[in-house]
Every structure is written in structure tokens, then in C-alpha cells.
MARGU-356229 format. One record per atom (N, C-alpha, C): residue number from 1; residue in one letter; chain; atom name; x, y, z. Coordinates in nm, 3 decimals, decimal comma. Layout:
// residues N
<pos = NUM	code = A	unit = A	site = CA	x = X	y = Y	z = Z>
...
***
This chain:
// residues 90
<pos = 1	code = X	unit = A	site = N	x = -0,914	y = -0,141	z = -5,284>
<pos = 1	code = X	unit = A	site = CA	x = -0,809	y = -0,256	z = -5,151>
<pos = 1	code = X	unit = A	site = C	x = -0,753	y = -0,186	z = -5,054>
<pos = 2	code = X	unit = A	site = N	x = -0,687	y = -0,105	z = -5,053>
<pos = 2	code = X	unit = A	site = CA	x = -0,597	y = -0,026	z = -4,953>
<pos = 2	code = X	unit = A	site = C	x = -0,695	y = 0,060	z = -4,814>
<pos = 3	code = X	unit = A	site = N	x = -0,845	y = 0,071	z = -4,879>
<pos = 3	code = X	unit = A	site = CA	x = -0,887	y = 0,096	z = -4,761>
<pos = 3	code = X	unit = A	site = C	x = -0,968	y = 0,009	z = -4,673>
<pos = 4	code = X	unit = A	site = N	x = -0,994	y = -0,109	z = -4,764>
<pos = 4	code = X	unit = A	site = CA	x = -0,993	y = -0,250	z = -4,655>
<pos = 4	code = X	unit = A	site = C	x = -0,904	y = -0,321	z = -4,578>
<pos = 5	code = X	unit = A	site = N	x = -0,799	y = -0,314	z = -4,643>
<pos = 5	code = X	unit = A	site = CA	x = -0,678	y = -0,357	z = -4,527>
<pos = 5	code = X	unit = A	site = C	x = -0,693	y = -0,219	z = -4,435>
<pos = 6	code = X	unit = A	site = N	x = -0,653	y = -0,094	z = -4,422>
<pos = 6	code = X	unit = A	site = CA	x = -0,695	y = 0,005	z = -4,326>
<pos = 6	code = X	unit = A	site = C	x = -0,790	y = -0,031	z = -4,237>
<pos = 7	code = X	unit = A	site = N	x = -0,903	y = -0,098	z = -4,302>
<pos = 7	code = X	unit = A	site = CA	x = -0,996	y = -0,071	z = -4,210>
<pos = 7	code = X	unit = A	site = C	x = -1,017	y = -0,230	z = -4,139>
<pos = 8	code = X	unit = A	site = N	x = -0,948	y = -0,311	z = -4,178>
<pos = 8	code = X	unit = A	site = CA	x = -0,932	y = -0,452	z = -4,104>
<pos = 8	code = X	unit = A	site = C	x = -0,814	y = -0,402	z = -4,008>
<pos = 9	code = X	unit = A	site = N	x = -0,741	y = -0,362	z = -4,036>
<pos = 9	code = X	unit = A	site = CA	x = -0,642	y = -0,341	z = -3,924>
<pos = 9	code = X	unit = A	site = C	x = -0,670	y = -0,284	z = -3,805>
<pos = 10	code = X	unit = A	site = N	x = -0,773	y = -0,156	z = -3,851>
<pos = 10	code = X	unit = A	site = CA	x = -0,850	y = -0,057	z = -3,763>
<pos = 10	code = X	unit = A	site = C	x = -0,889	y = -0,187	z = -3,652>
<pos = 11	code = X	unit = A	site = N	x = -0,982	y = -0,238	z = -3,708>
<pos = 11	code = X	unit = A	site = CA	x = -1,098	y = -0,366	z = -3,636>
<pos = 11	code = X	unit = A	site = C	x = -1,023	y = -0,421	z = -3,531>
<pos = 12	code = X	unit = A	site = N	x = -0,900	y = -0,489	z = -3,594>
<pos = 12	code = X	unit = A	site = CA	x = -0,806	y = -0,559	z = -3,533>
<pos = 12	code = X	unit = A	site = C	x = -0,788	y = -0,520	z = -3,442>
<pos = 13	code = X	unit = A	site = N	x = -0,689	y = -0,362	z = -3,406>
<pos = 13	code = X	unit = A	site = CA	x = -0,662	y = -0,300	z = -3,333>
<pos = 13	code = X	unit = A	site = C	x = -0,750	y = -0,313	z = -3,226>
<pos = 14	code = X	unit = A	site = N	x = -0,872	y = -0,258	z = -3,233>
<pos = 14	code = X	unit = A	site = CA	x = -1,000	y = -0,234	z = -3,170>
<pos = 14	code = X	unit = A	site = C	x = -1,011	y = -0,362	z = -3,105>
<pos = 15	code = X	unit = A	site = N	x = -1,047	y = -0,474	z = -3,134>
<pos = 15	code = X	unit = A	site = CA	x = -1,071	y = -0,593	z = -3,058>
<pos = 15	code = X	unit = A	site = C	x = -1,023	y = -0,605	z = -2,905>
<pos = 16	code = X	unit = A	site = N	x = -0,883	y = -0,536	z = -2,862>
<pos = 16	code = X	unit = A	site = CA	x = -0,851	y = -0,602	z = -2,756>
<pos = 16	code = X	unit = A	site = C	x = -0,925	y = -0,493	z = -2,639>
<pos = 17	code = X	unit = A	site = N	x = -0,990	y = -0,333	z = -2,677>
<pos = 17	code = X	unit = A	site = CA	x = -1,039	y = -0,248	z = -2,621>
<pos = 17	code = X	unit = A	site = C	x = -1,193	y = -0,341	z = -2,589>
<pos = 18	code = X	unit = A	site = N	x = -1,264	y = -0,398	z = -2,689>
<pos = 18	code = X	unit = A	site = CA	x = -1,405	y = -0,398	z = -2,699>
<pos = 18	code = X	unit = A	site = C	x = -1,396	y = -0,566	z = -2,604>
<pos = 19	code = X	unit = A	site = N	x = -1,305	y = -0,640	z = -2,646>
<pos = 19	code = X	unit = A	site = CA	x = -1,344	y = -0,749	z = -2,518>
<pos = 19	code = X	unit = A	site = C	x = -1,294	y = -0,727	z = -2,367>
<pos = 20	code = X	unit = A	site = N	x = -1,234	y = -0,608	z = -2,317>
<pos = 20	code = X	unit = A	site = CA	x = -1,195	y = -0,533	z = -2,229>
<pos = 20	code = X	unit = A	site = C	x = -1,353	y = -0,491	z = -2,150>
<pos = 21	code = X	unit = A	site = N	x = -1,381	y = -0,411	z = -2,234>
<pos = 21	code = X	unit = A	site = CA	x = -1,504	y = -0,355	z = -2,234>
<pos = 21	code = X	unit = A	site = C	x = -1,601	y = -0,479	z = -2,200>
<pos = 22	code = X	unit = A	site = N	x = -1,618	y = -0,571	z = -2,262>
<pos = 22	code = X	unit = A	site = CA	x = -1,708	y = -0,711	z = -2,239>
<pos = 22	code = X	unit = A	site = C	x = -1,694	y = -0,733	z = -2,122>
<pos = 23	code = X	unit = A	site = N	x = -1,567	y = -0,755	z = -2,093>
<pos = 23	code = X	unit = A	site = CA	x = -1,547	y = -0,794	z = -1,939>
<pos = 23	code = X	unit = A	site = C	x = -1,585	y = -0,752	z = -1,845>
<pos = 24	code = X	unit = A	site = N	x = -1,610	y = -0,606	z = -1,816>
<pos = 24	code = X	unit = A	site = CA	x = -1,661	y = -0,507	z = -1,760>
<pos = 24	code = X	unit = A	site = C	x = -1,779	y = -0,513	z = -1,734>
<pos = 25	code = X	unit = A	site = N	x = -1,837	y = -0,508	z = -1,865>
<pos = 25	code = X	unit = A	site = CA	x = -2,023	y = -0,507	z = -1,867>
<pos = 25	code = X	unit = A	site = C	x = -2,033	y = -0,645	z = -1,802>
<pos = 26	code = X	unit = A	site = N	x = -1,983	y = -0,721	z = -1,789>
<pos = 26	code = X	unit = A	site = CA	x = -2,031	y = -0,886	z = -1,787>
<pos = 26	code = X	unit = A	site = C	x = -2,045	y = -0,876	z = -1,619>
<pos = 27	code = X	unit = A	site = N	x = -1,906	y = -0,793	z = -1,578>
<pos = 27	code = X	unit = A	site = CA	x = -1,873	y = -0,829	z = -1,415>
<pos = 27	code = X	unit = A	site = C	x = -1,965	y = -0,718	z = -1,344>
<pos = 28	code = X	unit = A	site = N	x = -2,023	y = -0,618	z = -1,431>
<pos = 28	code = X	unit = A	site = CA	x = -2,124	y = -0,516	z = -1,351>
<pos = 28	code = X	unit = A	site = C	x = -2,245	y = -0,582	z = -1,341>
<pos = 29	code = X	unit = A	site = N	x = -2,290	y = -0,629	z = -1,420>
<pos = 29	code = X	unit = A	site = CA	x = -2,449	y = -0,729	z = -1,433>
<pos = 29	code = X	unit = A	site = C	x = -2,412	y = -0,839	z = -1,415>
<pos = 30	code = X	unit = A	site = N	x = -2,288	y = -0,914	z = -1,324>
<pos = 30	code = X	unit = A	site = CA	x = -2,320	y = -1,033	z = -1,224>
<pos = 30	code = X	unit = A	site = C	x = -2,390	y = -1,055	z = -1,170>
<pos = 31	code = X	unit = A	site = N	x = -2,424	y = -0,938	z = -1,061>
<pos = 31	code = X	unit = A	site = CA	x = -2,531	y = -0,995	z = -0,919>
<pos = 31	code = X	unit = A	site = C	x = -2,608	y = -0,896	z = -0,939>
<pos = 32	code = X	unit = A	site = N	x = -2,732	y = -0,954	z = -0,922>
<pos = 32	code = X	unit = A	site = CA	x = -2,851	y = -0,874	z = -0,971>
<pos = 32	code = X	unit = A	site = C	x = -2,985	y = -0,897	z = -0,819>
<pos = 33	code = X	unit = A	site = N	x = -2,865	y = -0,940	z = -0,681>
<pos = 33	code = X	unit = A	site = CA	x = -2,924	y = -0,899	z = -0,594>
<pos = 33	code = X	unit = A	site = C	x = -2,969	y = -0,760	z = -0,544>
<pos = 34	code = X	unit = A	site = N	x = -3,085	y = -0,739	z = -0,511>
<pos = 34	code = X	unit = A	site = CA	x = -3,137	y = -0,639	z = -0,513>
<pos = 34	code = X	unit = A	site = C	x = -3,277	y = -0,642	z = -0,351>
<pos = 35	code = X	unit = A	site = N	x = -3,212	y = -0,584	z = -0,249>
<pos = 35	code = X	unit = A	site = CA	x = -3,297	y = -0,566	z = -0,118>
<pos = 35	code = X	unit = A	site = C	x = -3,437	y = -0,464	z = -0,199>
<pos = 36	code = X	unit = A	site = N	x = -3,518	y = -0,412	z = -0,133>
<pos = 36	code = X	unit = A	site = CA	x = -3,667	y = -0,331	z = -0,083>
<pos = 36	code = X	unit = A	site = C	x = -3,570	y = -0,157	z = -0,092>
<pos = 37	code = X	unit = A	site = N	x = -3,512	y = -0,177	z = -0,011>
<pos = 37	code = X	unit = A	site = CA	x = -3,455	y = -0,023	z = 0,021>
<pos = 37	code = X	unit = A	site = C	x = -3,349	y = 0,017	z = -0,091>
<pos = 38	code = X	unit = A	site = N	x = -3,271	y = -0,084	z = -0,143>
<pos = 38	code = X	unit = A	site = CA	x = -3,219	y = -0,008	z = -0,239>
<pos = 38	code = X	unit = A	site = C	x = -3,289	y = 0,013	z = -0,386>
<pos = 39	code = X	unit = A	site = N	x = -3,396	y = -0,099	z = -0,392>
<pos = 39	code = X	unit = A	site = CA	x = -3,455	y = -0,090	z = -0,511>
<pos = 39	code = X	unit = A	site = C	x = -3,554	y = 0,069	z = -0,489>
<pos = 40	code = X	unit = A	site = N	x = -3,592	y = 0,106	z = -0,401>
<pos = 40	code = X	unit = A	site = CA	x = -3,665	y = 0,229	z = -0,387>
<pos = 40	code = X	unit = A	site = C	x = -3,555	y = 0,327	z = -0,379>
<pos = 41	code = X	unit = A	site = N	x = -3,445	y = 0,347	z = -0,343>
<pos = 41	code = X	unit = A	site = CA	x = -3,359	y = 0,439	z = -0,352>
<pos = 41	code = X	unit = A	site = C	x = -3,338	y = 0,415	z = -0,514>
<pos = 42	code = X	unit = A	site = N	x = -3,259	y = 0,311	z = -0,535>
<pos = 42	code = X	unit = A	site = CA	x = -3,272	y = 0,326	z = -0,738>
<pos = 42	code = X	unit = A	site = C	x = -3,384	y = 0,372	z = -0,835>
<pos = 43	code = X	unit = A	site = N	x = -3,495	y = 0,338	z = -0,784>
<pos = 43	code = X	unit = A	site = CA	x = -3,653	y = 0,388	z = -0,841>
<pos = 43	code = X	unit = A	site = C	x = -3,649	y = 0,515	z = -0,798>
<pos = 44	code = X	unit = A	site = N	x = -3,607	y = 0,582	z = -0,701>
<pos = 44	code = X	unit = A	site = CA	x = -3,589	y = 0,758	z = -0,652>
<pos = 44	code = X	unit = A	site = C	x = -3,459	y = 0,877	z = -0,818>
<pos = 45	code = X	unit = A	site = N	x = -3,405	y = 0,784	z = -0,815>
<pos = 45	code = X	unit = A	site = CA	x = -3,346	y = 0,852	z = -0,937>
<pos = 45	code = X	unit = A	site = C	x = -3,408	y = 0,845	z = -1,105>
<pos = 46	code = X	unit = A	site = N	x = -3,381	y = 0,966	z = -1,145>
<pos = 46	code = X	unit = A	site = CA	x = -3,466	y = 0,993	z = -1,267>
<pos = 46	code = X	unit = A	site = C	x = -3,451	y = 0,857	z = -1,341>
<pos = 47	code = X	unit = A	site = N	x = -3,538	y = 0,848	z = -1,433>
<pos = 47	code = X	unit = A	site = CA	x = -3,473	y = 0,760	z = -1,526>
<pos = 47	code = X	unit = A	site = C	x = -3,365	y = 0,765	z = -1,574>
<pos = 48	code = X	unit = A	site = N	x = -3,368	y = 0,929	z = -1,691>
<pos = 48	code = X	unit = A	site = CA	x = -3,235	y = 0,934	z = -1,747>
<pos = 48	code = X	unit = A	site = C	x = -3,127	y = 0,953	z = -1,701>
<pos = 49	code = X	unit = A	site = N	x = -3,117	y = 0,953	z = -1,554>
<pos = 49	code = X	unit = A	site = CA	x = -2,983	y = 0,933	z = -1,515>
<pos = 49	code = X	unit = A	site = C	x = -2,927	y = 0,806	z = -1,469>
<pos = 50	code = X	unit = A	site = N	x = -3,004	y = 0,707	z = -1,473>
<pos = 50	code = X	unit = A	site = CA	x = -3,008	y = 0,552	z = -1,429>
<pos = 50	code = X	unit = A	site = C	x = -2,904	y = 0,532	z = -1,510>
<pos = 51	code = X	unit = A	site = N	x = -2,789	y = 0,431	z = -1,455>
<pos = 51	code = X	unit = A	site = CA	x = -2,683	y = 0,354	z = -1,565>
<pos = 51	code = X	unit = A	site = C	x = -2,802	y = 0,272	z = -1,606>
<pos = 52	code = X	unit = A	site = N	x = -2,733	y = 0,138	z = -1,679>
<pos = 52	code = X	unit = A	site = CA	x = -2,815	y = 0,058	z = -1,765>
<pos = 52	code = X	unit = A	site = C	x = -2,791	y = -0,093	z = -1,626>
<pos = 53	code = X	unit = A	site = N	x = -2,680	y = -0,067	z = -1,545>
<pos = 53	code = X	unit = A	site = CA	x = -2,719	y = -0,147	z = -1,446>
<pos = 53	code = X	unit = A	site = C	x = -2,802	y = -0,095	z = -1,328>
<pos = 54	code = X	unit = A	site = N	x = -2,866	y = -0,012	z = -1,333>
<pos = 54	code = X	unit = A	site = CA	x = -2,945	y = 0,043	z = -1,213>
<pos = 54	code = X	unit = A	site = C	x = -3,095	y = -0,014	z = -1,312>
<pos = 55	code = X	unit = A	site = N	x = -3,084	y = 0,045	z = -1,397>
<pos = 55	code = X	unit = A	site = CA	x = -3,227	y = -0,026	z = -1,485>
<pos = 55	code = X	unit = A	site = C	x = -3,263	y = -0,143	z = -1,498>
<pos = 56	code = X	unit = A	site = N	x = -3,174	y = -0,227	z = -1,527>
<pos = 56	code = X	unit = A	site = CA	x = -3,155	y = -0,363	z = -1,514>
<pos = 56	code = X	unit = A	site = C	x = -3,198	y = -0,453	z = -1,388>
<pos = 57	code = X	unit = A	site = N	x = -3,136	y = -0,368	z = -1,257>
<pos = 57	code = X	unit = A	site = CA	x = -3,151	y = -0,402	z = -1,126>
<pos = 57	code = X	unit = A	site = C	x = -3,323	y = -0,370	z = -1,126>
<pos = 58	code = X	unit = A	site = N	x = -3,362	y = -0,283	z = -1,142>
<pos = 58	code = X	unit = A	site = CA	x = -3,490	y = -0,223	z = -1,108>
<pos = 58	code = X	unit = A	site = C	x = -3,576	y = -0,308	z = -1,161>
<pos = 59	code = X	unit = A	site = N	x = -3,579	y = -0,357	z = -1,288>
<pos = 59	code = X	unit = A	site = CA	x = -3,653	y = -0,448	z = -1,374>
<pos = 59	code = X	unit = A	site = C	x = -3,631	y = -0,578	z = -1,318>
<pos = 60	code = X	unit = A	site = N	x = -3,545	y = -0,635	z = -1,273>
<pos = 60	code = X	unit = A	site = CA	x = -3,565	y = -0,775	z = -1,188>
<pos = 60	code = X	unit = A	site = C	x = -3,576	y = -0,778	z = -1,093>
<pos = 61	code = X	unit = A	site = N	x = -3,621	y = -0,646	z = -0,990>
<pos = 61	code = X	unit = A	site = CA	x = -3,645	y = -0,631	z = -0,890>
<pos = 61	code = X	unit = A	site = C	x = -3,816	y = -0,645	z = -0,921>
<pos = 62	code = X	unit = A	site = N	x = -3,826	y = -0,589	z = -0,994>
<pos = 62	code = X	unit = A	site = CA	x = -3,985	y = -0,587	z = -1,003>
<pos = 62	code = X	unit = A	site = C	x = -4,021	y = -0,740	z = -1,098>
<pos = 63	code = X	unit = A	site = N	x = -3,965	y = -0,771	z = -1,176>
<pos = 63	code = X	unit = A	site = CA	x = -4,015	y = -0,922	z = -1,216>
<pos = 63	code = X	unit = A	site = C	x = -4,030	y = -1,049	z = -1,085>
<pos = 64	code = X	unit = A	site = N	x = -3,900	y = -1,026	z = -0,996>
<pos = 64	code = X	unit = A	site = CA	x = -3,879	y = -1,109	z = -0,885>
<pos = 64	code = X	unit = A	site = C	x = -4,024	y = -1,068	z = -0,808>
<pos = 65	code = X	unit = A	site = N	x = -4,031	y = -0,972	z = -0,771>
<pos = 65	code = X	unit = A	site = CA	x = -4,207	y = -0,920	z = -0,700>
<pos = 65	code = X	unit = A	site = C	x = -4,283	y = -0,966	z = -0,782>
<pos = 66	code = X	unit = A	site = N	x = -4,319	y = -0,968	z = -0,899>
<pos = 66	code = X	unit = A	site = CA	x = -4,432	y = -1,043	z = -0,904>
<pos = 66	code = X	unit = A	site = C	x = -4,442	y = -1,191	z = -0,925>
<pos = 67	code = X	unit = A	site = N	x = -4,327	y = -1,228	z = -0,929>
<pos = 67	code = X	unit = A	site = CA	x = -4,329	y = -1,374	z = -0,934>
<pos = 67	code = X	unit = A	site = C	x = -4,346	y = -1,419	z = -0,760>
<pos = 68	code = X	unit = A	site = N	x = -4,315	y = -1,359	z = -0,688>
<pos = 68	code = X	unit = A	site = CA	x = -4,374	y = -1,371	z = -0,530>
<pos = 68	code = X	unit = A	site = C	x = -4,417	y = -1,384	z = -0,496>
<pos = 69	code = X	unit = A	site = N	x = -4,522	y = -1,231	z = -0,558>
<pos = 69	code = X	unit = A	site = CA	x = -4,628	y = -1,224	z = -0,507>
<pos = 69	code = X	unit = A	site = C	x = -4,715	y = -1,353	z = -0,585>
<pos = 70	code = X	unit = A	site = N	x = -4,741	y = -1,348	z = -0,668>
<pos = 70	code = X	unit = A	site = CA	x = -4,765	y = -1,494	z = -0,737>
<pos = 70	code = X	unit = A	site = C	x = -4,737	y = -1,634	z = -0,684>
<pos = 71	code = X	unit = A	site = N	x = -4,596	y = -1,699	z = -0,622>
<pos = 71	code = X	unit = A	site = CA	x = -4,613	y = -1,791	z = -0,549>
<pos = 71	code = X	unit = A	site = C	x = -4,703	y = -1,786	z = -0,435>
<pos = 72	code = X	unit = A	site = N	x = -4,705	y = -1,652	z = -0,363>
<pos = 72	code = X	unit = A	site = CA	x = -4,762	y = -1,643	z = -0,232>
<pos = 72	code = X	unit = A	site = C	x = -4,908	y = -1,691	z = -0,230>
<pos = 73	code = X	unit = A	site = N	x = -4,965	y = -1,599	z = -0,372>
<pos = 73	code = X	unit = A	site = CA	x = -5,117	y = -1,642	z = -0,395>
<pos = 73	code = X	unit = A	site = C	x = -5,118	y = -1,828	z = -0,439>
<pos = 74	code = X	unit = A	site = N	x = -5,049	y = -1,855	z = -0,475>
<pos = 74	code = X	unit = A	site = CA	x = -5,078	y = -2,010	z = -0,515>
<pos = 74	code = X	unit = A	site = C	x = -5,061	y = -2,073	z = -0,411>
<pos = 75	code = X	unit = A	site = N	x = -4,962	y = -2,031	z = -0,330>
<pos = 75	code = X	unit = A	site = CA	x = -4,965	y = -2,119	z = -0,160>
<pos = 75	code = X	unit = A	site = C	x = -5,101	y = -2,114	z = -0,076>
<pos = 76	code = X	unit = A	site = N	x = -5,121	y = -1,968	z = -0,078>
<pos = 76	code = X	unit = A	site = CA	x = -5,286	y = -1,933	z = -0,018>
<pos = 76	code = X	unit = A	site = C	x = -5,353	y = -2,030	z = -0,078>
<pos = 77	code = X	unit = A	site = N	x = -5,351	y = -2,046	z = -0,150>
<pos = 77	code = X	unit = A	site = CA	x = -5,491	y = -2,112	z = -0,254>
<pos = 77	code = X	unit = A	site = C	x = -5,453	y = -2,284	z = -0,217>
<pos = 78	code = X	unit = A	site = N	x = -5,327	y = -2,321	z = -0,248>
<pos = 78	code = X	unit = A	site = CA	x = -5,292	y = -2,439	z = -0,226>
<pos = 78	code = X	unit = A	site = C	x = -5,322	y = -2,473	z = -0,050>
<pos = 79	code = X	unit = A	site = N	x = -5,288	y = -2,364	z = 0,023>
<pos = 79	code = X	unit = A	site = CA	x = -5,345	y = -2,438	z = 0,177>
<pos = 79	code = X	unit = A	site = C	x = -5,500	y = -2,440	z = 0,192>
<pos = 80	code = X	unit = A	site = N	x = -5,563	y = -2,361	z = 0,149>
<pos = 80	code = X	unit = A	site = CA	x = -5,714	y = -2,343	z = 0,157>
<pos = 80	code = X	unit = A	site = C	x = -5,797	y = -2,440	z = 0,087>
<pos = 81	code = X	unit = A	site = N	x = -5,720	y = -2,494	z = -0,005>
<pos = 81	code = X	unit = A	site = CA	x = -5,768	y = -2,627	z = -0,085>
<pos = 81	code = X	unit = A	site = C	x = -5,791	y = -2,759	z = 0,030>
<pos = 82	code = X	unit = A	site = N	x = -5,603	y = -2,766	z = 0,077>
<pos = 82	code = X	unit = A	site = CA	x = -5,615	y = -2,874	z = 0,195>
<pos = 82	code = X	unit = A	site = C	x = -5,673	y = -2,830	z = 0,284>
<pos = 83	code = X	unit = A	site = N	x = -5,722	y = -2,730	z = 0,352>
<pos = 83	code = X	unit = A	site = CA	x = -5,772	y = -2,725	z = 0,492>
<pos = 83	code = X	unit = A	site = C	x = -5,951	y = -2,783	z = 0,454>
<pos = 84	code = X	unit = A	site = N	x = -5,983	y = -2,670	z = 0,313>
<pos = 84	code = X	unit = A	site = CA	x = -6,116	y = -2,751	z = 0,266>
<pos = 84	code = X	unit = A	site = C	x = -6,114	y = -2,896	z = 0,266>
<pos = 85	code = X	unit = A	site = N	x = -6,028	y = -2,980	z = 0,178>
<pos = 85	code = X	unit = A	site = CA	x = -6,059	y = -3,098	z = 0,181>
<pos = 85	code = X	unit = A	site = C	x = -6,044	y = -3,200	z = 0,329>
<pos = 86	code = X	unit = A	site = N	x = -5,958	y = -3,087	z = 0,394>
<pos = 86	code = X	unit = A	site = CA	x = -5,940	y = -3,198	z = 0,531>
<pos = 86	code = X	unit = A	site = C	x = -6,056	y = -3,198	z = 0,616>
<pos = 87	code = X	unit = A	site = N	x = -6,155	y = -3,072	z = 0,603>
<pos = 87	code = X	unit = A	site = CA	x = -6,294	y = -3,081	z = 0,651>
<pos = 87	code = X	unit = A	site = C	x = -6,401	y = -3,146	z = 0,606>
<pos = 88	code = X	unit = A	site = N	x = -6,355	y = -3,191	z = 0,508>
<pos = 88	code = X	unit = A	site = CA	x = -6,459	y = -3,253	z = 0,444>
<pos = 88	code = X	unit = A	site = C	x = -6,482	y = -3,446	z = 0,453>
<pos = 89	code = X	unit = A	site = N	x = -6,466	y = -3,424	z = 0,604>
<pos = 89	code = X	unit = A	site = CA	x = -6,510	y = -3,588	z = 0,692>
<pos = 89	code = X	unit = A	site = C	x = -6,371	y = -3,697	z = 0,685>
<pos = 90	code = X	unit = A	site = N	x = -6,282	y = -3,607	z = 0,663>
<pos = 90	code = X	unit = A	site = CA	x = -6,152	y = -3,686	z = 0,741>
<pos = 90	code = X	unit = A	site = C	x = -6,096	y = -3,705	z = 0,815>
***
């Protein structure tokens, strides 16, 4: 029972430190804006040396880039469809 009380006390003492770490992590991960030059710079860092934030920024950029390309393809398809339908006697 004494060990349990000691462990509970230790956990309670660790809580403020863990809360500070959580706040710092949230602040570090808050902004995911990344431009292509920054992406290229981060991508040149060996994966083992990247911070968690750098790794997440790279993943976010790649996902957003994929979505941007898909949107562009859909817009081109839409515009082609519109021009084709306008050329059919309208």
C-alpha cells in the first residue's frame, strides 16, 4: 500500500511538467504552413535527424500537394467539359 501511495504522489508531481510539455508540443505543431523552398530544405535533412515537427510538416506538404494536383485536374476536366458542351450548338 505504501508503494501505491508513493507512486501516486510521484505521478501527481509529474503532472505539471507533463502539462507544460503538452502546451509546448501544441505550440510547436500549431502552424503547418510550408512553402516549397522550406519543404525542399526539410526534405534534404536525413530522416533520422528530423524533428517530429519537421516530419509532420513534410507529410502535410505532400498531402496538400497531392490534393492541389487533384483539384487542378478536376478543374481542367470541368473546363474541358464546359467548352465541349458549349461547342455542341449552344
